[in-house]
N, C-alpha and C positions, 0 to 999 in steps of 0.2 A: 465413709460419707464425705470424704474430701474436705474435712475441716482442718484448719490450721492449728487450732487449739481448742480446748474445752475449759470453760470457766465454771468451776464447781462452786456454785453459790450456796453458802451455808446460811439458812434463814435464821434470824434471831428467835422467831417464834412462829410456829405453824398456827394460823388463826383458827383452824379447825380442831386443834388439840389443846389440851390443858398443859400447862408447864410441867405438871407432875408426870405426864407421859413422855417427856423429853429429857434427855441429859442436858446439863447446863451448856450454854452456848460455847464457852471457852473449851470445854471438854470435846464437844462435837467438832470444833475447828481443829483441835489438836489430833483427834482420831483421824480426821480426813487427811491431814498432812502426813501422819504416820503411815497410812495405808496407801497413799498415792506414790506410785513408783514410776510415773510417766511424766517426763518434763513438759509434755504438751498439755498436761492437765494442771490448771492453776486454781488452787483452793482460794476462795475469795470471801471476804467479809463485806462485800459491797452493800448488801441490804442493811446490815447493822450500821455501817459508816454513814449511810444516807437516810437512816430512820425509816426503813421500809420492811414490810413483811408480806405484801401482796404481790404476786407475780405480775399482774397487769401494771402496777406502778413501777416495778423493777424494769420491765421491758420498755416502758415509756421513757424512763430515765436513761437507760442504756442507749436507746436510739438517739436521744437528744445529746448525750455526752460523747457518743461515738458514731456520728452520722455516716462515716465512710466504711464502717464495719457491717458486714452481713451477719446477722445472728440466726441461729437455729435453736429452738428450745428443745432440750432433751429431757424426757421424763419416763418414769416407770409406768407400765401398763396399768398397775393398780390404781393410779391416780386418774386415769381416763374415766373411770366409773363415778368418780366424785367431783370432777373438775367443774361440773355445772353448779356446784355449791360455792365456788370461788368467786371473789369479787371480780366483776366484769370479765367473766370467763370467756365470753364470746369474742371480746377484744383481743384476748391472748391468741386465739386462732387467727384472727384477722391481722395481727401485727407482725407475726413471724412464722415461718414454716416450723413444723413440729415433728420430731422423731420420737416415737413412743416405743419403748422396749418392753417386750413380753415379760411378764412376771407370773410365776406359777401361783395360784391356779386361776388367774384373773382373765385370761384371753376372751373366753366366751362372754363373760359379764361385761367386760370393757367394750367389746366390739358391738354390743347391743345397748350401750349406754346412751343417754340423752345427747351427749356431745358427739359421739360417733355417728349417731343417726342424723343430727342436725348438719354436720359437716361431711356427711358420707360422700357427696359428689366431689369433694376436694381431696379425698384420699388417693394417694398415688401408689402404684405397685412397688413392691419391694425392690425390683430390679432398677427402679429409678431413684432409689435412696441416695445414690452418689451425686445426684443432680439437685437434691432438695434445696440446697443453698441458693440455687439460681431460679427457683420457682417462686412466682409471686404468691403471697399469702392471700387467702387461706390455702394452705397445703399441708398435708400430714401423711406420714407413713407409719405403719405398724410393723415393727421388726421382730420377727420370730427368731429365737436363738436358743442356745443351751439354757435350760432352766434349773434353778435351785429352789427347793421348797422352803428354805430357811428365810424367815422374814427379818427385816431390819430390827424389829422389836425383839425377836428371839436372839439375834446376834448380840444386842446390847445386854439383854438379861443374862445370857450365858457367858458373856464376855469372850465370845469365840474369836474376837480379833486379836487376843493375846497382846494387848497394848497397854 
């Protein structure tokens, strides 16, 4: 996608989940750092440091703090079917281009979601994904790729990360 680096933002709390459903914040930061083996990926506590847990607020703050940086929001396909429940979700689409990565078994549900339908005319073909950074928002691409049926919840429960 021609990105210089990826900022892996670890949210202090998903507003749509109870804290009981999530590992403690420090543990999630530590796990992300341990499994990150690419120097272009920066694990970040930006939201925690700035008292945020809503993506719309985070993107607004990032654009104010880093006005010369072009951002692309990266997210799993499973979130596309629920993003309409997020605070100011439509502003997320309007503020930055979005790359959505396929997650098993969500593709059909996601691509028929409220958000996908509302912003369908702004979906770009996968062969244009490398230019997403230079396309004015709203713009989004759905990227199909190798799939793994193990959910993040299962990974945490089974401790498949071996960390």
